Residue, then its C-alpha position, 0 to 999 in steps of 0.5 A: m126817291r128811295t135813294r134820297f130817303c136812304g140818304v136822309l136816313a144815313l145823315c140822321f144816323v151820322w147825326m145820332l152817332q155824333a150826338e153821343d160824342w162829347r167833344q169839348f169841355r162841358g160837352t159838344f154844346a158846352s152846356g154840361l148836358a148829354v144829348e140823348s143818354l142818361p147814366p145810371t142814377q142809383l150809383s153803387e160800386n157795381h156801376i164801376q165798369w172799369k178803372a184805368s191808371l193814369p201816368g200823370r196829373g190832369l184837371s182836363s176832362p175826358i172827351i169822347v169821339g165814337d168809341r174812343l176816349f181822349l185825355s191829356a196829363a202832365e208827367g215829371a216833377d216839373q210837369s214838363k212832359l205833355v201826355v196825350m192818351c187814347f182809351h177804348a171807351v167800352s173796355g177801358e184799354r189804353l190804345w196809345k199814348k204820345t208824349f211831348l216836351a213843353t216849350g213854355r212855362t210849366m209853373c202852376h199853383e199846386k191845386t192846378c197843373v199843366a194839363a188843365p185845359t180840356p182837349v177839343s175835337d172836330g171828329e177827325s182831329l184832336y186839339i190839345l192845349f196845355s198850360s205851357n201854351d203848347l197847342i198840339c194837333l193829332d189825328l184820332k190814331g195819335q199821329l202828329r199833324w202839327l205842334r205850336g208853341i204859343t209862348v215861342d211866338y209870344p214870350n210873355v203869354s203866361n201867368s204864375l198860377g197856370m193857365a186853364s181855359s179850354p179851346v173850342w172848335v167853331d165854324g172850322v176855327l179853333v178859338v183859344q183864349v190865352e189871357n194873362d197878366s202880361q201878354s193877354m190875347a185870343l186867337g183864331v187858329d187854322p185847324r189844318t196848319g196851326k197858324n193864326l187866322w186872327k189875333l185879338d191882342d187887346r184882351p184884358k190883362g189878368a189871369n182868366w180861367t174861363s173858356p170860350i162859349p161856342l155860338p154856332q146858331m148865330d149868323p155868322p157863327c160866333v164865340a163868347l169870350q168872357s173876362s174880368k171886364g165882361v163878355d165879347l161876342v166875336e165872329a169865329r172866322s174873322g175875329h170881328l167884334r159884334a157885341s159886348y157886355k162891359e160890366g165885368a164878369s167872373t174869371i173862373p166859372s164860365s157862362v152857359l148858353f140857353g136859346s138866345t140867352l147867355l147866362t153869365p157869372s156877373h154881379g151874381l148871375t146876369a142874363l144877356d140877350l143875344s137875339q140882336a147882338e150888335g153894340d151893347l148886349p141888353i141885360l134881360w135880368r140880374a140875380k145878385s143872390f145867384s153867385p157861382a163859386t168855381a163850378s159853371p152854371m147849368v141850365m136844365d129842366n127849364a131852370v138855371f142852377v148854380v152852386n155857391n162857396a158853401g156847396v149850396l145848390t140853388r134852382g132858379s127861374l130862367d125868366g128872372g132868376k127867382r129862387q125856387w129852392q135850395v139843397r146843400l151838397k157835400g162840397p167843396f167843388s172844383a168840377s162843374a156838374v153834368g146831367f141829362g133830363h132831371h138829374q145832375f151829377w156833382v163830384n166834389e174834390s174828395g171824389l164823392v159823386q152825388v146824383v141829384d134829382v132836380s125835378g121836384e119841389e125840392g132838390e133831392i140827392v138820390s144816390q152817392l158813390d165815393l171814389q176815394e180820390t181827389v177829383l178836380a175835373t169835370p166829368s163827361i157823359s157818352n152813350g149812358s155812361l159817366y166818365l171821370r178822372s183824377d190825377q191817378s185814375l180814370w173811371k167809367l160808370g155805367t149800367p152793369p151788364i145783365l148776366 
């Protein structure tokens, strides 16, 4: 009995360690929410625990596995040098840097860059996708496991503005959306070899910067693929289409999952019922006034939140999308928010971090910190700290040590 109890404790300890990881875009569960730790909410310059210089441009978010932080960037005038870096999350020391040459096209709109997609990790390996459609697998020590040039396999997979969809890892499969104006597709990739497990080559043609949403709670586990045509639920291991919503959706902000409800930027905001995911997905409600701009919607404090083009943060009910309050933030925003409990962290394009308490009858900005650099990437949270990046710098914001 004691052996069994110790085994349960060990499993719980492993889960707790994983719970503090931030393994993909908008966190391990793609919600933007930390699992169990809140960064400091009364921010000042004293909370900058370290700042590290970066060698190239990037819009990707940092991901954290244990005490290691991983980040991508692109160097060179044509951004053809693809960079993957590892930092010690506590000290900020750079532990290694690996550079690869792009095999695909590197043209991008001036606001974005080749290192736009956020990497993903399964806890043992890193999977890094670049806008050039180079997909790289490294172990956590930076050793190459495989490299695949998707544009080598499919020459027309690109668009003139740059690709930005971040890959996700679901049920042992790496799911990659490479959707564009010409040769548009989604891939299920074997993480051990980099080879296709499945390919959906009938995806809507058109530039699409949304990221897949993992649905591990479904049986079998699925992903939600959002595009201009709507949302498709696809089984992660087989690529089999389970259900669809066909009334269109945004190609910039991604959906967010809450229980068995998928909140999708479509005709404002549309709540889709995933509880019986077969055929056409039922619509639970639609709020046309809830129209997110670039930042993805967030669910926390038993409410849904969106920011519009004017920088207005709106809180709405989850049972119908009824507006509860609004507060104006200092925008504009390219980054999505992250948070924990009752606090959200919004970073605008000029690098102003705004902490919002969303628990009251009105939203309240409780503190601000100006990093004074252009920030377009979504932050990350791990172990009570906030990690942010610009093209030039990587920051850790946390509670100052007690002297």
